[in-house]
C-alpha positions in Angstrom: 14.3 8.6 43.7 13.0 8.7 40.2 9.6 10.3 39.4 7.7 7.6 37.5 7.4 7.7 33.3 5.4 10.4 32.6 1.6 9.3 31.7 0.6 10.1 28.4 -3.3 9.5 26.5 -4.1 9.2 22.9 -7.4 10.5 22.2 -8.7 9.3 18.3 -11.8 9.1 16.4 -11.0 5.4 15.3 -7.8 3.7 14.3 -8.7 2.9 11.1 -6.0 3.9 8.2 -5.5 7.1 7.2 -2.4 10.2 7.9 -3.7 11.4 11.3 -4.5 7.7 12.4 -0.9 6.3 10.7 1.5 8.9 12.5 -0.2 8.6 16.1 0.3 5.2 15.7 4.0 5.5 14.8 4.5 8.0 17.5 3.6 4.7 19.7 5.5 2.8 18.6 8.4 4.4 19.6 8.1 6.8 22.8 10.8 5.6 25.3 8.9 3.7 27.6 11.1 3.9 30.2 10.0 7.8 30.6 6.3 7.8 28.6 3.3 5.2 30.2 1.1 5.2 27.2 -2.9 4.3 26.5 -5.4 5.2 23.3 -8.6 6.5 24.4 -10.8 6.1 21.1 -14.5 6.4 19.6 -14.9 3.5 17.9 -12.4 0.4 18.9 -12.0 -1.9 15.8 -9.9 -1.3 12.9 -6.7 -1.8 10.7 -4.1 -0.4 13.0 -5.2 -1.7 16.5 -3.3 -4.5 15.9 -0.5 -2.7 15.4 -1.2 -0.9 18.7 -1.6 -4.4 20.5 2.0 -5.2 19.4 3.3 -2.2 20.6 2.1 -2.7 24.2 -0.3 -0.4 24.3 -4.0 -0.1 26.4 -7.0 1.0 24.4 -9.7 1.9 26.0 -12.9 2.5 24.3 -15.5 5.6 24.5 -18.3 5.1 22.3 -19.0 8.7 21.8 -21.9 8.9 18.7 -22.4 12.4 18.4 -20.2 15.5 20.0 -23.4 16.9 20.5 -25.6 14.6 21.8 -26.0 12.5 25.1 -23.2 9.5 24.5 -21.0 13.0 24.4 -22.1 13.8 28.4 -21.9 10.1 29.3 -18.9 9.1 27.6 -17.3 12.7 28.7 -17.8 11.1 33.0 -16.4 7.9 32.0 -12.9 10.0 30.0 -12.7 12.1 33.1 -13.3 9.4 35.2 -10.6 7.2 33.5 -7.9 10.4 33.7 -8.2 10.6 37.7 -8.2 7.1 38.1 -5.1 6.9 35.8 -3.4 9.6 37.0 -2.7 11.2 33.0 -0.7 13.4 33.2 -1.3 14.3 29.6 -3.8 14.1 27.1 -3.0 14.4 23.3 -6.2 14.6 21.5 -5.2 14.0 17.8 -8.2 14.6 15.2 -11.1 17.5 14.9 -13.8 15.1 16.8 -11.2 14.1 19.7 -10.4 17.7 20.0 -13.8 18.9 20.8 -14.4 15.8 23.0 -10.8 15.9 25.4 -10.6 19.3 25.1 -13.3 19.8 27.5 -13.5 16.6 29.0 -10.0 16.3 30.4 -10.0 20.3 31.2 -12.9 19.6 33.1 -11.3 16.7 34.8 -8.1 19.0 35.5 -6.1 16.9 33.7 -2.6 18.6 34.3 -2.3 19.4 30.1 -4.2 18.8 27.4 -2.9 19.2 23.9 -5.5 19.2 20.4 -4.7 19.6 17.3 -5.2 20.5 13.7 -3.9 18.4 10.8 -6.5 19.5 8.0 -7.0 22.5 5.6 -10.9 22.3 5.6 -13.7 22.1 8.1 -17.3 21.9 9.3 -18.7 25.3 10.7 -19.9 23.1 13.8 -16.9 21.4 14.2 -15.0 24.1 13.3 -16.7 26.0 16.6 -15.8 23.2 18.9 -12.5 22.7 17.7 -12.2 26.9 18.6 -13.5 26.2 22.0 -11.2 23.1 22.4 -8.4 24.9 20.8 -8.8 27.7 23.7 -8.5 25.0 26.7 -6.0 23.7 25.6 -2.2 23.8 27.1 -1.0 23.5 22.8 -1.9 23.7 19.6 0.0 21.1 17.6 0.0 21.4 13.4 1.7 19.7 11.5 2.8 22.2 9.0 4.0 25.7 9.3 0.9 26.5 7.1 -1.5 25.1 9.7 0.1 26.2 12.3 -0.1 30.1 10.7 -3.8 29.6 10.2 -3.9 28.8 14.2 -3.0 32.1 14.4 -4.7 34.2 11.2 -8.0 31.7 11.4 -8.3 30.7 15.3 -6.7 32.7 17.1 -4.5 30.8 18.8 -1.9 33.2 20.6 1.8 31.7 19.0 3.2 31.2 22.2 0.8 28.2 22.7 1.0 27.1 18.8 4.0 24.2 18.0 4.5 22.9 15.0 5.6 19.1 14.6 5.2 17.5 11.1 4.4 13.7 10.7 7.2 11.7 9.5 7.1 7.6 8.0 8.3 4.6 8.8 12.4 4.2 8.2 11.6 0.9 5.9 9.3 3.7 3.8 13.0 4.2 2.4 14.1 0.7 1.6 14.5 -1.0 -2.0 11.5 -3.6 -1.8 12.1 -6.8 -3.0 12.4 -7.7 -6.8 10.5 -10.4 -6.1 7.7 -8.3 -4.4 7.9 -5.3 -7.3 7.3 -8.3 -9.6 4.2 -9.7 -8.5 2.8 -7.1 -7.9 3.2 -5.4 -11.5 1.5 -9.1 -12.5 -1.2 -8.4 -9.9 -2.0 -4.5 -10.5 -1.7 -5.7 -14.2 1.3 -3.3 -15.6 2.9 -3.5 -18.3 6.9 -4.1 -17.9 7.3 -0.8 -20.7 4.0 1.2 -18.3 4.7 4.5 -17.3 3.2 4.4 -14.3 1.2 7.8 -12.4 -0.5 6.7 -8.8 -2.3 7.7 -6.3 -2.7 6.9 -2.5 -5.5 9.1 -0.5 -9.1 8.0 0.5 -11.8 8.0 -1.8 -13.2 11.2 -0.9 -14.5 13.7 -2.5 -12.2 16.5 -1.3 -9.4 14.6 -2.3 -10.4 15.5 -6.1 -9.5 11.9 -7.9 -11.8 13.3 -10.9 -9.2 16.0 -11.6 -6.4 13.7 -12.3 -8.9 11.3 -14.2 -9.8 15.1 -16.5 -5.5 15.0 -17.2 -5.4 11.2 -18.1 -7.9 11.8 -20.6 -6.3 15.0 -21.7 -2.7 13.1 -21.8 -3.9 9.8 -23.1 -3.5 10.2 -26.9 0.1 11.1 -26.3 0.7 8.3 -23.9 0.2 5.2 -25.2 2.2 3.9 -22.1 0.0 5.5 -20.0 -1.4 3.5 -16.5 -2.7 5.3 -13.5 -3.1 3.2 -10.1 -5.6 4.7 -7.8 -5.0 3.5 -4.1 -7.6 3.6 -1.8 -11.2 3.2 -0.6 -13.9 5.6 0.5 -17.7 6.6 -0.6 -16.0 8.5 -4.1 -15.4 4.7 -5.3 -18.2 4.4 -7.9 -18.7 8.1 -9.0 -14.5 7.2 -10.2 -15.4 3.9 -11.6 -18.3 5.6 -13.7 -16.1 8.9 -14.1 -13.5 6.6 -15.8 -16.3 4.3 -17.9 -17.3 8.2 -19.6 -13.7 9.3 -20.0 -13.1 6.0 -22.2 -10.3 5.6 -19.6 -11.0 1.6 -18.4 -7.9 -0.2 -20.2 -6.0 2.6 -18.0 -6.9 2.8 -14.9 -6.6 0.5 -11.8 -9.2 0.9 -9.0 -6.2 -1.4 -6.4 -8.6 -0.7 -3.5 -6.4 -0.4 0.2 -3.2 -1.8 0.0 0.2 -2.3 2.7 2.1 0.6 3.5 5.0 -1.5 3.4 7.1 -1.5 1.4 6.4 1.6 -0.1 3.5 1.3 -2.9 4.9 4.4 -4.8 7.7 2.3 -5.2 5.9 1.5 -8.0 4.9 4.5 -9.4 7.3 6.8 -11.8 5.0 9.4 -10.6 3.0 10.5 -7.3 -0.2 13.0 -7.8 -1.7 14.5 -4.6 -4.7 16.7 -6.6 -6.8 17.6 -2.6 -9.2 20.3 -2.8 -7.7 21.1 1.0 -5.4 19.0 2.8 -3.5 19.4 5.9 0.2 17.9 5.9 -0.4 14.4 3.7 1.5 11.7 4.7 1.1 10.3 1.4 3.3 12.8 0.0 5.9 12.3 2.4 5.9 8.4 1.3 6.2 9.0 -2.5 9.0 11.4 -1.6 10.8 8.1 0.5 10.9 6.3 -2.4 12.9 8.8 -3.9 9.5 9.7 -6.4 9.0 12.9 -8.2 5.7 14.1 -7.0 2.7 16.5 -8.8 0.3 18.1 -5.9 -2.1 20.9 -5.1 -0.3 23.9 -3.2 -2.5 23.5 -0.6 -2.4 23.6 2.7 0.6 22.0 4.0 1.8 20.5 0.9 4.2 23.8 -0.1 6.1 23.0 3.6 7.4 19.7 2.1 7.1 20.1 -2.2 9.0 23.3 -4.1 7.9 23.6 -7.1 10.9 22.5 -9.2 12.7 21.1 -6.4 11.4 17.5 -5.3 8.6 18.0 -7.9 5.9 20.5 -8.9 2.9 22.4 -7.5 -0.5 23.3 -9.4 -3.6 25.3 -8.7 -6.6 23.2 -7.1 -9.2 22.5 -10.3 -6.2 23.2 -12.8 -6.8 20.5 -15.2 -4.8 21.6 -18.3 -2.5 22.4 -15.6 -2.6 19.4 -13.9 -1.4 17.8 -17.4 0.9 19.8 -18.4 3.0 18.9 -15.2 2.6 15.3 -15.8 3.9 15.2 -19.2 7.0 17.0 -18.1 7.4 14.0 -15.9 6.7 12.0 -18.3 8.4 12.8 -21.4 11.9 13.1 -18.8 13.1 10.1 -17.0 16.0 12.5 -15.9 13.6 14.5 -14.4 11.8 12.7 -12.6 14.7 10.6 -11.2 16.7 14.3 -9.9 13.1 15.1 -8.5 13.1 11.9 -6.8 16.4 12.2 -5.3 16.2 15.3 -3.9 12.3 14.7 -1.8 14.1 11.4 -0.6 16.8 13.3 0.8 14.8 16.2 2.6 12.5 13.2 3.9 15.7 11.8 5.3 16.5 15.2 7.4 13.5 16.4 7.9 10.2 13.8 7.8 11.9 10.6 10.3 11.6 9.2 14.1 14.8 10.2 14.5 13.7 13.6 13.5 9.9 14.5 14.9 10.5 12.0 18.4 12.1 14.1 20.5 9.9 17.1 19.7 7.3 15.2 20.7 8.9 13.8 24.0 10.3 17.3 25.2 7.1 18.5 24.7 5.4 15.8 27.0 8.0 16.2 29.4 7.6 20.4 29.3 3.9 20.2 29.9 4.5 16.9 32.4 6.5 19.4 34.3 9.3 17.3 33.9 11.8 18.2 30.9 12.1 20.7 28.3 12.1 22.1 24.5 
């Protein structure tokens, strides 16, 4: 008699577009349904990624927790426990810092066979840090998306090495594809990119931790030497107004394009000559791997898990946080050499193909779920 599929529940804060959520939906779309029965439990059920989960046949249950330290935590926690018991859930996998606190506690109290929490970031508030460290102790495994983040679980969070698993993010296979020339032409028109432009681009939510201001300041140093320079800023967030004001203060209005959220396929990094990420803190950023898949050279701050994907001088250039002259110098080096950009872009694409695809990552995830459910191996 064959065993029933392993019952897995993903726990997420929301279904909005972000690195964590994108990684979760990519896994959901690729898990073998003959081996796994998957659903999603989330605090907020609306969001741009909901149609992708639904198209993959993944049911979504909403547990509207308004505060991790309020009455809704208790009420929804009891609902969650009953849900896990009723559906005979084998593995609960919490993907973000809020889901860790909720699922780590209630899944363990409810007697779920296996609990996985995650660490995918560099910085966290004190309150959430305490809650997450408790959740890690209640977990069977803590999943990190880079070696650097995994090391921080041991050194900062005191998680035993035997319970730490490092599994990187991955990109859609289509991220490697060359886009249609018609799409490139249409996008260049829509973004007002002249044919002769040298395009620096960043794909990141407009939040303070992403430090777009550093990039704007570096662009002001470069603009006099590169008259064809254009900066494309993709993303939305609470910092937009402040960044637009800084752009005006620096007299960069003619060369900076704030273009909001864009589809992640075709790969938007194909529009850039250089992709940048200048965060103050990171876990393992999808944006860099997407740039690598598009064969683009990368300039990034050497924070968190960034050095796990960007090898300085091979597929990109690493700089220190808040080093505006250093960022300008790295960009200038690449802007002056199309050959160097091409070499680094090709190297990055090869690294991404070997390490950051579904073919490399999904077997690791599947083996982990089966091991914890008692039916497989690592």
